C-alpha positions as CSV (number, residue, x, y, z in Angstrom):
1,X,0.1,-0.1,-0.3
2,X,1.5,3.4,-1.0
3,X,2.3,6.1,1.7
4,X,-0.3,8.7,2.3
5,X,0.9,12.3,1.4
6,X,0.6,14.1,4.5
7,X,0.1,18.2,4.7
8,X,0.5,20.1,8.0
9,X,-1.8,23.4,8.1
10,X,-1.0,25.6,11.0
11,X,2.6,25.2,12.8
12,X,1.7,26.4,16.3
13,X,2.5,24.2,19.4
14,X,0.0,21.5,18.9
15,X,1.9,20.9,14.9
16,X,4.4,19.4,16.6
17,X,2.2,16.3,17.9
18,X,0.9,15.6,14.7
19,X,4.1,16.2,13.1
20,X,6.3,13.9,15.2
21,X,3.4,11.4,15.5
22,X,3.4,11.1,11.4
23,X,7.4,10.8,12.2
24,X,6.6,7.4,12.9
25,X,4.0,6.2,11.1
26,X,6.1,4.3,8.2
27,X,2.7,4.8,6.1
28,X,3.4,8.5,5.8
29,X,5.2,10.8,4.1
30,X,5.0,14.5,5.2
31,X,4.6,15.8,1.6
32,X,3.9,19.7,2.8
33,X,3.9,22.8,5.7
34,X,1.9,25.8,5.9
35,X,1.8,28.7,8.5
36,X,1.5,32.4,7.8
37,X,5.0,32.8,9.4
38,X,6.9,31.8,6.4
39,X,10.3,31.4,9.1
40,X,8.5,29.1,10.9
41,X,6.9,27.2,8.1
42,X,10.5,26.6,6.5
43,X,12.1,25.8,10.2
44,X,9.6,23.1,10.6
45,X,10.1,21.9,7.1
46,X,14.0,21.5,7.7
47,X,13.1,19.8,10.7
48,X,11.0,16.9,9.2
49,X,12.8,17.1,5.7
50,X,9.4,18.1,4.3
51,X,9.9,19.2,0.5
52,X,6.7,21.4,0.1
53,X,7.0,24.9,2.0
54,X,3.9,27.4,2.1
55,X,2.3,30.6,3.7
56,X,-0.9,30.0,1.7
57,X,-2.9,26.7,2.6
58,X,-5.1,26.9,-1.1
59,X,-1.3,26.5,-2.5
60,X,-0.6,23.8,0.0
61,X,-4.4,21.8,-1.5
62,X,-3.1,22.7,-5.1
63,X,-0.5,20.3,-4.4
64,X,-0.7,16.8,-6.2
65,X,1.2,15.1,-3.0
66,X,-0.8,15.8,-0.7
67,X,-3.5,13.1,-0.1
68,X,-4.9,14.5,3.5
69,X,-4.0,17.6,5.4
70,X,-4.0,18.0,9.5
71,X,-5.6,21.2,10.6
72,X,-3.7,23.1,13.3
73,X,-4.9,26.6,13.0
74,X,-7.2,29.2,15.2
75,X,-10.6,27.7,15.9
76,X,-12.3,30.7,13.6
77,X,-10.5,28.9,10.6
78,X,-11.5,25.4,10.9
79,X,-14.6,25.4,8.9
80,X,-12.8,27.2,5.5
81,X,-9.4,25.2,5.8
82,X,-11.6,22.2,6.5
83,X,-14.2,22.9,3.9
84,X,-12.0,23.7,1.0
85,X,-9.4,20.6,2.0
86,X,-12.4,18.9,1.2
87,X,-13.7,20.0,-2.0
88,X,-9.9,19.4,-3.0
89,X,-10.0,16.3,-2.5
90,X,-8.1,15.6,0.6
91,X,-8.9,13.7,3.5
92,X,-8.6,16.0,7.2
93,X,-8.1,15.6,10.6
94,X,-9.2,19.2,11.8
95,X,-8.2,19.7,15.7
96,X,-10.7,20.1,18.6
97,X,-13.1,21.8,18.3
98,X,-14.4,21.0,15.2
99,X,-14.9,25.0,14.6
100,X,-16.8,28.0,16.4
101,X,-20.6,27.5,15.9
102,X,-23.2,24.8,14.8
103,X,-24.1,26.8,11.6
104,X,-20.2,26.4,10.9
105,X,-20.2,22.5,11.8
106,X,-23.4,21.9,9.5
107,X,-22.0,23.5,6.4
108,X,-18.5,21.0,7.4
109,X,-20.8,17.8,7.9
110,X,-22.2,18.7,4.6
111,X,-18.6,18.8,2.9
112,X,-18.0,15.3,4.1
113,X,-21.0,14.5,2.2
114,X,-20.7,16.0,-0.8
115,X,-16.8,15.1,-1.2
116,X,-16.8,11.3,-0.2
117,X,-13.7,12.2,1.9
118,X,-12.9,11.1,5.3
119,X,-13.0,13.5,8.2
120,X,-11.7,12.8,11.8
121,X,-12.6,15.6,14.3
122,X,-9.7,15.7,16.7
123,X,-11.1,14.5,20.3
124,X,-7.7,12.7,21.0
125,X,-9.0,11.4,24.6
126,X,-11.0,8.5,22.6
127,X,-8.0,7.1,21.3
128,X,-5.9,6.8,24.5
129,X,-5.0,3.5,25.9
130,X,-7.5,4.2,29.6
131,X,-10.4,4.7,27.4
132,X,-10.0,2.4,25.6
133,X,-9.7,0.0,28.7
134,X,-12.8,1.5,29.8
135,X,-14.3,0.9,26.0
136,X,-14.0,-2.6,26.9
137,X,-15.4,-2.8,30.2
138,X,-18.6,-1.1,28.6
139,X,-19.3,-3.1,26.2
140,X,-19.0,-6.2,28.2
141,X,-22.1,-4.6,30.4
142,X,-19.5,-4.9,33.6
143,X,-20.7,-1.3,34.1
144,X,-24.1,-1.7,33.3
145,X,-25.7,1.5,32.0
146,X,-24.2,5.2,32.6
147,X,-26.5,7.1,34.0
148,X,-23.9,10.1,35.5
149,X,-20.8,11.5,34.8
150,X,-18.8,14.5,35.9
151,X,-16.0,16.2,34.9
152,X,-13.5,19.0,36.1
153,X,-10.9,20.9,34.5
154,X,-9.2,23.3,36.4
155,X,-6.5,25.5,36.1
156,X,-5.9,28.1,38.8
157,X,-3.7,29.8,36.5
158,X,-3.5,29.1,33.2
159,X,-4.8,31.3,30.4
160,X,-2.5,31.0,27.3
161,X,-3.3,34.2,26.4
162,X,-2.8,35.3,22.6
163,X,-5.3,33.6,20.4
164,X,-6.6,31.4,22.7
165,X,-8.1,34.5,24.8
166,X,-9.4,36.2,21.8
167,X,-13.1,34.9,21.5
168,X,-13.0,36.5,17.4
169,X,-10.5,33.6,16.8
170,X,-11.1,31.1,19.5
171,X,-14.7,31.2,19.7
172,X,-14.3,31.2,23.7
173,X,-12.2,29.9,26.5
174,X,-11.6,27.1,29.2
175,X,-15.1,25.8,27.8
176,X,-14.0,25.4,24.1
177,X,-10.3,24.9,24.8
178,X,-10.0,22.2,27.7
179,X,-13.6,21.8,28.1
180,X,-14.4,20.0,24.6
181,X,-11.9,17.0,25.8
182,X,-13.5,16.1,29.1
183,X,-17.2,16.7,27.5
184,X,-16.5,14.7,24.3
185,X,-15.0,11.8,26.6
186,X,-17.3,11.6,28.9
187,X,-20.4,11.7,26.0
188,X,-18.6,9.1,24.0
189,X,-18.1,6.7,26.9
190,X,-21.6,7.6,27.8
191,X,-22.6,5.8,24.4
192,X,-23.5,9.6,22.6
193,X,-26.8,10.2,23.8
194,X,-28.7,13.1,22.4
195,X,-29.0,16.2,24.5
196,X,-32.1,17.0,26.0
197,X,-31.6,20.4,27.7
198,X,-28.7,22.5,29.0
199,X,-28.2,24.7,32.1
200,X,-24.5,26.9,31.8
201,X,-22.8,29.4,33.3
202,X,-19.6,31.4,32.3
203,X,-18.1,34.0,34.4
204,X,-15.5,36.3,33.5
205,X,-14.1,38.1,37.3
206,X,-10.7,37.0,37.3
207,X,-9.0,37.9,34.1
208,X,-5.4,37.4,32.6
209,X,-3.9,37.5,36.1
210,X,-0.6,38.4,34.5
211,X,0.5,40.0,38.1
212,X,1.1,36.5,39.5
213,X,4.5,36.0,39.8
214,X,6.1,32.2,41.1
215,X,4.4,29.6,39.0
216,X,4.9,29.0,35.2
217,X,2.2,27.9,33.0
218,X,2.2,27.8,29.0
219,X,1.7,31.1,27.2
220,X,0.7,31.0,23.6
221,X,3.4,32.1,20.9
222,X,1.3,35.2,20.4
223,X,0.6,36.1,24.2
224,X,-0.6,39.6,24.8
225,X,-1.5,39.9,28.6
226,X,-3.9,43.4,27.4
227,X,-5.9,40.7,25.1
228,X,-8.3,38.6,27.3
229,X,-11.8,38.9,25.9
230,X,-12.8,34.8,27.1
231,X,-14.2,33.6,29.9
232,X,-12.6,32.6,33.1
233,X,-14.7,29.4,34.1
234,X,-18.0,27.6,32.7
235,X,-20.2,25.2,34.1
236,X,-22.9,23.2,33.2
237,X,-25.6,20.8,33.6
238,X,-26.1,19.0,30.5
239,X,-29.5,16.1,30.4
240,X,-30.0,13.5,27.8
241,X,-33.0,11.9,26.1
242,X,-31.9,8.7,27.9
243,X,-32.2,10.6,31.1
244,X,-28.5,10.3,31.8
245,X,-26.9,13.8,33.2
246,X,-23.6,15.0,32.8
247,X,-21.8,18.0,35.3
248,X,-19.1,19.9,34.3
249,X,-16.4,22.8,35.0
250,X,-13.7,24.3,33.7
251,X,-11.1,26.9,34.0
252,X,-8.0,29.2,32.9
253,X,-8.0,30.9,36.2
254,X,-9.6,30.5,39.3
255,X,-8.7,31.0,43.3
256,X,-8.5,27.3,43.8
257,X,-5.8,25.3,46.1
258,X,-4.7,23.3,42.9
259,X,-5.4,22.8,39.2
260,X,-7.8,19.7,38.9
261,X,-8.9,16.9,36.0
262,X,-11.0,14.4,36.9
263,X,-13.2,12.2,35.0
264,X,-15.8,10.1,36.4
265,X,-18.5,8.1,34.9
266,X,-21.1,5.8,37.4
267,X,-23.5,3.1,36.1
268,X,-25.9,1.2,37.4
269,X,-23.4,-2.2,37.8
270,X,-20.5,0.1,38.8
271,X,-18.1,3.4,38.4
272,X,-14.7,4.0,36.3
273,X,-12.5,7.2,37.2
274,X,-10.2,7.6,34.2
275,X,-8.9,11.1,35.7
276,X,-6.6,11.5,37.4
277,X,-5.8,8.0,37.7
278,X,-8.1,4.7,36.2
279,X,-10.0,2.8,38.5
280,X,-12.7,0.6,38.8
281,X,-15.6,0.8,41.2
282,X,-17.9,-2.6,41.7
283,X,-19.4,-4.6,44.2
284,X,-18.7,-8.2,44.3
285,X,-20.1,-10.5,46.8
286,X,-22.0,-8.0,48.9
287,X,-18.6,-5.9,49.2
288,X,-17.2,-2.6,47.3
289,X,-14.3,-3.1,45.1
290,X,-11.7,-0.4,44.1
291,X,-10.1,-2.0,41.3
292,X,-6.7,-0.6,40.0
293,X,-5.7,-1.6,36.6
294,X,-1.6,-2.8,36.3
295,X,-1.0,-0.9,32.8
296,X,1.4,1.4,31.7
297,X,-0.1,4.9,32.3
298,X,-3.0,5.6,34.7
299,X,-3.9,8.3,33.1
300,X,-4.3,9.6,29.4
301,X,-0.6,10.0,28.0
302,X,-0.7,12.7,25.3
303,X,2.3,11.6,23.3
304,X,0.8,8.0,23.1
305,X,-2.9,9.2,22.4
306,X,-1.8,11.4,19.8
307,X,0.0,8.6,18.3
308,X,-2.8,6.4,18.3
309,X,-5.3,9.2,17.0
310,X,-2.5,9.9,14.0
311,X,-2.2,6.3,13.1
312,X,-5.9,6.1,13.1
313,X,-6.4,8.6,10.9
314,X,-3.9,7.1,8.7
315,X,-5.3,3.8,8.5
316,X,-8.9,5.6,7.8
317,X,-7.3,7.3,4.8
318,X,-6.1,3.9,3.5
319,X,-9.9,2.6,4.5
320,X,-8.4,0.2,6.8
321,X,-10.4,1.5,9.4
322,X,-13.6,3.7,10.1
323,X,-12.6,6.9,12.4
324,X,-13.9,6.9,16.2
325,X,-14.6,10.4,16.2
326,X,-16.6,11.3,12.7
327,X,-18.3,15.1,11.6
328,X,-21.5,14.2,13.2
329,X,-20.0,13.6,16.7
330,X,-18.4,16.9,16.0
331,X,-21.6,18.5,15.1
332,X,-23.4,16.8,18.7
333,X,-20.3,18.6,20.8
334,X,-20.4,21.9,19.3
335,X,-24.3,22.1,19.7
336,X,-23.2,21.6,23.9
337,X,-20.5,23.5,23.8
338,X,-22.8,26.7,21.9
339,X,-25.7,25.5,24.2
340,X,-23.7,26.2,27.1
341,X,-22.7,29.9,26.2
342,X,-26.5,30.3,24.9
343,X,-27.8,29.5,28.0
344,X,-25.1,31.6,30.3
345,X,-26.3,34.6,27.7
346,X,-29.8,34.2,28.4
347,X,-29.6,33.4,31.9
348,X,-31.9,30.2,31.3
349,X,-31.8,26.4,30.4
350,X,-31.5,25.5,26.9
351,X,-34.2,22.7,25.6
352,X,-33.4,20.9,22.2
353,X,-36.4,19.9,20.1
């Protein structure tokens, strides 16, 4: 089987995960890279031995050596670039979130159907080893029906600034940046039920907090402490048509004692915690057991997770597998994210038809 020619569009920090994972896949040749910053594009091309270097994604899409692309750009460009790539006959792996709005998500979905090409949404936690283990327990029925989940992704200090803090480019703050990961993970493992209603809140109380010293955190390449038009904190209760519910809270900054990442699901026969460490809770012989799997990584490992995601995408492009994160799921997650923002804006629960 011939190697897949890959183009990577957008060469910020997340692109390194894509490029390094593609570089380790024997069925891939990285054919082209593209970034608005030509110097950065040339540096990445030199590092990975890439022949095609572009500053306009349309030129990359016209490259006959490119069969598929990773879209690693600002959120507000995900829709136009993904649609253009599909129309150019390329398969697409688009970083999360799928886009900024439900309308854009539906446009991408329509483009997928018209093109006949594959699109995989970058819900990388679906491809983690701990997620795969939990899926095996769920599919065997050992946890019963999942009726409640709750998840937190709390940063006490961690507004990345730059485009992440610019609502026009990002579409929002911690909800659309990190909340998308944990909401999707819970929803995916709950069986992807249809949303019935959402009650959400967002808060802008603390701002960037660039004054805080002695604590390091990730900052965007275009970091600017004076630019911040996104929320600090978001929380929501999501109810599903099957009666299940999901409780979520996420923050870029909060007066919390420490950062927190938790993902917990509760079923009729047992429960599971994926984060901070994988553990199953079951009842055997009238006794409650906390079972800890003996595995290499008890939490999500980004390097191996991205490798699994990229390898799966390559197999999808070759027609050997179906994606675990299709465009339809990206649309549903956008409905949830936008529903939380809309509920907060209106100050009331949003009910879906």
